[in-house]
N, C-alpha and C positions, 0 to 999 in steps of 0.2 A: 430260408432261402425259396425262391419263385423259379418253376424252371415249367416249360409249355412240352403240353405231348408231342412227340413228334418222331420220326422214324431214325431220329439220329439217338443214343443211348447219351445222356447227357455225365453220368457219369463216366465216363470216357475222357471227359475233359480233366479228371483227377477230382474228388472230393477236398481234398485240402488246399486249392486254387481257387476254387469254386467259391468254399468257405471264407478265405484271405480278400476274396473280389468283393464279397456279400457284406466283410465289414470292413471297404473300404471307405476313407470320411469321401470321396471323389465318387460319380455317378458311372459306373461300367455297363455297358451292355454289347454283349455277343448278339451279331445278325449272324445268320446259317443263307448263302445265297445260291440256288440251284437253280437255272433252267430261268434264271430272269426273274423266280420267284426270293424274296423275304421273308426271314421267320426268324422270330425274336427265338432265339436258346436261351438267353440267359438276359437279367435284370437284377441288379441289387437297390436296397433302399432308397441308398441314394441317389443313384438315377433313375428311382419311379418317380420321387419328390423331384426331381430335376425338369420331369416330362409333365408337373404338375399333377400329378396321380395318385393312388394308397398303390401301395404293391402287388394287390389282391387284382385290382382292376387294371393295371397296365397289359395284362397279358391277353385280353379279348379287345385290346385293339391292335393291328396290324401295326408294322413298321409305321410305316410312311403316312400314315389316319393323322397321325401327332402330330405330323408339320403344318406350318399356316397355306393356305392355300396356296401361295405363289410360291412358297418353297417348295411343293411336293411334286411341281413339275421340272424345277431345276436338281434338286437331289435327285428323283426317279430316272432323269436322267445321265445320271452316272452308273445304275444299277448294269451290272457286267461289261462294266468297259475298265481300262485300268489307271483312267485320269479320275482318280478321287485325289487331292490333296490332301496332302499326310492331318492336317490341319482348317477348318473352317468356321464360319457363324453361320448360324442361321438360326429360325423361329419357330417357336412350336405353339400350339393351342392348349390349356391345360382343361380343366375339366370343367371350371367355373368360367373357362371365356377371356382368363388372361392370356395375354402374349407374353412369351417366358426367352424373351434370350439366350440362346445356348453358344459354348463356345465346344466346338468336336474334335476331338482328337481322332485321329482312325490311323488303325493296325491291319493289315492284312496277313491271315494266312490262311491255308486249306490242308483237310484232313478228309480222307476217305473220297476224294473226288468234291469234296463240297469247300466253295469259301468261305471261310468265315471273316468275318468283320468287326476290331472289334476297337468300340466307342466306348472313346471316354468323355463323360458329359461334366460340363460343368455352366451353373447357371450365372450369367452377367450381367443380371437384371442390375446389382449395384453400380457394377461397373460405367456398363450405358447411363445409367443414375448419373454419376460423377462426371463422364464425358458429356452427357445433358446440361449439366451444371457447371461445366467448365465451359462449354461451346457458348452458355450464354451469357456466364460472365465476361469471355472474350468480346461478347457483343456488346455488352454495357459497358465495360471499357472503352472499346473503338469509338460509340457513340460518345461516353463523356470526351475520351479523351479527345480526337474530333473537334467539337465544341469548346475544349477549353483554351484561354486566350495564352496558357503558357507552353512551354514547349517540353512532349514527350516523345520522347525514344527509347525501343527497347534494342539489345545491342548482345549479342554472342558472335562468340570467335572473332572479335573484332569487324565483324561485318552489322549492319542496320538491318533488320528484321523486321521493325515498325518504325511507323514517324508520324505523328499529326503536322496538321497546314500550318498552325505554329511554327514548327520547327521549318517548315519549307519558307516561311516569311522572314522567321529573323535571319536568315542566310539571304536572303533575296533571291531562293530559288522560283520558275516557274513553277512549279510541283511536289507533289509530294516523289510523287513515280523519280523525280531529280535524285532529291534526297537523297533514295537508297540505294540512286549508284555511287552513292557516296562512299570513301571510309573516313576512318576519323581523322587520319594523316593529311588527306585533302582540305582542312581547314584550320588544324590545328598546328601551329609553330611544334616544335621537335620537346620544347621543352615542358608543353602543355601537355602533348600526347601521353609522354613517357609518367608526367601525372595521371591521366584520365585511366591507364591502363596497370598500373602499381593500385590507384582507388578500383576499379573493376574486382582486379584479385581478392583483397580485403572482403571486400562486400561478398564477395562468391563464399567468401570463410568462415561468414556472419558475423562480421565484424560490423558494429554501426560505425558509420561517418556524419561529420557535422557536413552542411552544404561545403562546396566549393567554388571559387570562381573560376572561370577559364575565359581568357583572351584569345580571339579566333578572328578569323577573317574572313566576309562574307564574298558571295561570286563578285560584285563590284570592286573589291580590292578593300574596302571602308572594313575598320575595326569593331569589332563586336565585343561582349562582355556577358558572357552567361552562368547566371548563379546554377549549381549542380547539385540536386540532393541525387542518390540512386540506392537501388534495394533492389535483394536480389528474386527474381521468382522464376515459376517453370511458363514458356511462351510456346505454346503450338506445339506441346511434346519435348523440350528442348530446355534445360538450366539457361535462362539467360539476365539481365539486369534491364532494369525497371529506371532509365533515370528522367527526371523530371525539372523544371526549372523555368528559370524568366529571362529573358533579358534585359539585363542591368545596365545595357551603355549608354542608358540616358541618365539613368540616376545618378551612375558613376560619372558624369559628365559634370553633372548639377553638385555633388559633392564636393568634385576638383575644384570649380568653378568657387564654390561655399569657401574653402577653402583656400583659394585663391584670393576672392574677398577678403578673410581676412587675415590672409598674409599680408596684403597688398593694405589693409588699414594700419597693421603694425609698420611697414614701410613707410605708408604716408607720414604717420605719428613720430617714427624717426626724422625720415626726410624733413620733415616741418621745423621739430625742434633745431634739428643741427645746422639746418640750411641758411641761419640767420647768423648762423655763429661763423660759416665755413666760407659763405657772400660776403659778406664781411670783408674781412681780410684779405680775400680775393679781389674784392674791387680793389682796395688802393694798391697793392701789388702789381696788376696788369696795369692800372694809372700809371702808374711810377713808372715802372717798366717801359710804356711807351713816352712818359717824358725822356728818359735815361736815352731811348733810343735817338730821341729829336735832339739829346745837346751834344749827344755823341762828340760830332765834331769839334765843338768847341771846350773839349774836357780832356780830350786824348789825341797822340799825336797820329799824322796820320798813317804809315806805317803800322797803325796797332788799332784801327779802326777795324778790320773787317772782321779779326781775331773777335775783340772787344762785341761787336753786335753782334755774331754766331752767335755767343755766351745769351747775349738777350734776348734773341730772336728764338733762340731754345726754351727760356723761363718763359717765356710767354708762350710758345707753344705747349709746356708744360699745364700753365694757369686758363690757356684751354681746354685742354683736358680735363681737369680738376671740372673745370662751368660745364662742360659735358656733362661728365657721369651726375652731376646735383643734377642739373637742369632735367636729364632722364629721370633720378628719380624721383623730380617734383612733378610729375607728367602725370604721379599716381595720386601725389599726396594734394594736391589742387584741380583737380576737372576742371576744363572751362569750355566751352562749345565754343568753334574756330568763328572768326567772323569768316563769310565766306560770296564772292564776286563772280561774273561770268569770266572765266577766262580760259584761253584756249591751250589743251594740253601739251600742245609742241610748245609752245613758251616754255610751260611749267618743266617740262624733260632739259628741257634744252638748259637753262638754268642749275640743274642739278646736274648734268653732265660737264659742265666750265668746272663745279667742285670735283665733280668724282673721277673727274679723265686722268688726274694722274697719278694716280691711287689704284685706278684700273688697271692702265697702259702697263704697269711694272709688270701685272700678272698675265693679260690675257687681252686679245685684240678685244676692242668696243667696235658693237656695228649695231644702225639705230635703224628704223624704220619709223616715221616721223611727219607723219601727215598734214599739211596745216588744216584748219578750219573745224577741229572735233572738240567742242566745246564741253563744259560741265563748271555748274555753277561750285564753287569751292574756294579753298584758304591755300592760295597759290603757294604759299612758306612752308604750308603744314605738310601739302602735298611733294613738294620737291624736299620735303626732310626724308618721306617715306621713299621715292625712286633715289633718293641719292644710298641709305642705305642699303637697298635692294642692291642696286648696282655694286658698290663696295663687297657687298656678302657675297656677291658670282662672284668677282674677281679671289675673293677669298677662298670659295671653294674650287677653282681652278687653282688657285697656287696649290691646294692639299694633295691636285692630283700631280703636279708635279711637272705635268708638261704644258706644253706650249695650247689653249683655247681660246673660247672666246664668250665674249658675255653679249647677249643681247637685248637691246631695249624696243620693244612696237609699239605702238599705240593705231588701235582699231574704233571702232564701233560694232558693237552686238546686238542687233533689236532698238533694246531701249537703254543700254549702257553705253557705258566709254570703258576700254577696257585698258591696261597699260600691265603689261605681258613683260619680264624680266627674266631670261635663262641664261644656261650655263653649262659647258660644257666639262663640270667636277664630277664626283663619285655619285652626286646625287644622295637624297635624305634616305638613313635607313627605314625602312617601313616601319620599324616600329615607335619611333621618333616623330613622325608625321602629324602624330595628333598632339604633340608635345611643344613643337617649337615654336609656338604663339605664346607659349605659358612665362611667365612672367622669373626671370634666374633662369629660365631651362638652356643651359648651352653645353657642345658637345667639343668646343676648344679646351685647352688646359689653362693652368691658374696663368693669370695675365692675358690672355686668350679676349675676352671681354665679359662682360657683366650678365650676361643673358636677357638684358634689354631691350639688344635693339629689335626684333622681331613683334616683342611685346607693344614696344610704344607703336612701330606701322600698324599694326591691330587696332588699336587704342584707337589710333589717329586716323585711320580709312572709315572705321565703325561711328566715328564723330563724325565725318563728314555725309554719311548716310550712306555708303558702300560696303564692300568687302573685299576681303582679300583672303587668297587660296594658297596651297602649296601642293606641287605634285610631281611623280619625280618624268622624267623623260626617259623615249627611249633613241639609241642603244642607253644611253649613259647620261648623267644632269638633270638638274634640277630645275620646274618652273614656279613663278610667282605670278600670281595673276592679282589683278586691283580690279574692282569694277565699280562705277562711281556712276550714278544718273543721267544720263545725256540730256543735256540743254539743247529744247528742239530751235530756241530766238538763237542765230547765227552771226549777231552782231555782235561785234568787238564791244569789248566793254571797256573807259578807258582807264588809263591807271588809274588810284585811288592816289586822293590828296598825300596817302602815309607813303603811297610809295617810289614818289618824287624825288627828284635830287634836291637833298637839301641844298635852300637859298643860302647866299654867305649871311651872316647874324652880322647886326651894325650891333656899337656897343650897349648893352643892356646891363643894367640896374640887377642883379641877381641875388635871392639867399639862399643859403644853403643849411634846412635844419638836418641835427642827425648827432643821435648821442652819441655814435663811436667816433672818436675824435680823427682817429687815422683818415677813415674813409672821408670825411670834412676836410681835412687838411689838402686831401691826396688833389679831391673837385675844386677847394681853393686854386689849388700851384695848376690847375689843367684850365681854368676859366678866365686866373687875375689881367692875364698878358692883354686878355680881349675884352674884359668886362671888368666891372665895379661890381664886385662881391665880398658879403658881409654873411660870415659863417654864426651857427649858433648852434651849441651842444645841449643847450636844455631846451627842452620843444615847451615849456610852461612862460622861460624868460621871451622865446621866440617871439611865442602870440601878442606878452604883455606886447613887447617891442616892435611887434608889429600893427598892431592893432593900435598905438601910439600914433602911427602917421607921418610919423617926423621923418620918414623916405619912404617912397611911392617907387613900390619895387614893380620892375617889368613881369618875372617870374621869380617862382619858387620852387625850388629841390628840396625835396619833402621828405624824408624816411615815413616809411608807414608803422614799423613793429618798434615803439621805443618804449621803454618802462613807467616812465612818469605819465605820459599823456603821445595817444594813440595818433597818426597825423592824417588820417581822417576827422580825427574828431579835432584836430587844430584845425584843420581845413573849417568844417561847421562850424566852427566857434568865429573865428575869425571874418567869415562871407557875411554874419550875423550885421555884422561890425561896417564891412567895407563888402560889396556886393561883390565888386569891381575883382574881385580877386577870385572868384567863383572860375572862373578860366584862364586863369595865370597858375595854375600849381601845376606841377609835375612829382607824382607819387614815385619812391624807390623801396623794393623792397628785394630782400635776399631770402625770403622764406613766403609762406603762403597770405593771400590777402585774406584779412576780415572781411566778411557780407557786404558791410555798410563800405568800404573806400572798393569790393568788389561791383558794387553797382555803381559807382561813379563812374568807374572806367568803362565798364563797361555804357553808359549809358553818354559815351564820349567827351565828358565833362571832363575829364584828368588824363592825363597819356602817363602809361605806367612805363618804367623801366626797371628792368629786373637787373639785380647784382649776380652775378659781378658784368660788368659794364666797360667796353672799350671807348676811348674818344669818341671814334665816329659815333658811337652810339647815342651816345650823350648830347651830339651836336643836333644829332636826328631827330631826338626827343623833345630837345628846346624849340629848335624849327618845327617840327610839328605842332605844338601844346602855342607856338606866337602863333601861327595861321588862325589856329581854333579861336583864341584870345579875338585877330583880327577879324574872324569873321559873326563872334557873339556882339563885338563892340559896332561892327554896321547894320547887323539886326535893330541893335538899340538906338541907333540912330534915329533923332524926329527925320520925315521923309522934310527934303529942302522946300521951300517956298512957306513954307507955314509960318 
């Protein structure tokens, strides 16, 4: 036990208490204060060590002198006052010059007019080292996190304590500070928020979790997919969860496109396989129904005309519906670049309106703003199909709302683009579906309400025309679809292409029909035999032999492409090797995808293509188109006059 000589009798403090203090595991010193002077009355061995001295050395040093110079003034100012905190931190200089941080607990008492200060001394060097290391670690963490390309955030009690710049960029925010003002509920839907909070609880309980994908919403309303991993940490002295991950929106979109590609490839294979089998019978069904409709007056009494004509018309409508469904499937089975020409977009839209008006006006008012003189180089038929689909879509959306609404069609110029905008007063598109509505087979309609191909086909067509299509919700309700195409700066009107002119009346022709499907061949024969001389061939090899013999010079050959024994394009090639004049006299017919060789002939405009199933008007137009090509070919081959 160490005591100083003093005028105070240390024994009065109680030998038992001092003995206990001397063996205490914590440093203890007792300072007497009288008339502004301090005297050390007692210090135990642990206290001496805490001050950096041996027990027999510390007695020679006044109490304030062991303090670091900066601390002497601060602690000295407390002498003689009652403004001493119960717990303080200070720093002393050890005998060897080391600086030792101390935590000092103070208790005041008084005895015989002398104020006694009982100080409990704790060397906090290790704690300071740990805290310094922690500060360095946090500084390194911040440095690495701020440079990291991945999202890193720290969250505690539902609040973000830290976020790196990548987190702000992921949500398209202007700064990290803006991110830190957010709560998870500001960008996560309810179900994702619930999953996040449940995972945070599990992580804090020590459970190791695999990464999870969260779907959120950026500040601009677009969707984001984040793949997040989490672990429990202590951050700035409090328990927290560190969440790190990456924006996988593009990766998920790519995976979705690849999955869609695989799905469409399967659909394409299926469609190409069944289209021939479906379209062939649909061809003779439609042609025979048309024949029946024309022949009706001579077949049944007049009083039954209207009723039976209704049956036939409904059957034709059903056949047309099958044709459209198969055609839509084949849009993916046989992608092809559409021919383009300069078109006034107002003309394209007006043609679509004529077809859409009966359907649209059953559910909604139709308003338009179609200024003339806005041109784009496009395929009028394909673009018209897009406008028609969007108008019908809009009317169906208004019908879903159950009250009168409006469908609006507007065309205008925007910088270097032509914009076609279709909007409606319907319920709008659920935000979670906005990213999916152009996906093939995606539909919110019930069974029988649609194939889910309409908007996907619109998307495919617009992209093939070099444009873009997008959807958004309108305030206060409804949706807006926006098609953008490159603006054609040349404002000259293009004359209607030859293929778009009204077919001229056909003179009597000699026509060969080559099709291995007997019912199709008979239907074509019955459709044409009243006005033309028709020869039917069901076997392509026999047809090649008959036409090669040259007994009959046919004005036109209607030839199926996909025949098992000999394909139509191969028959054409062999026949033209023997009789070159047939090069411009073929019309190909197909109910499925074209082989590349046949597609090349069609693309080079040597041969007209007639897609099954077709109606009589389609057939007549195809024949007239190929006859014009034949006349043009013969005029090019004719020698100049006077030679």
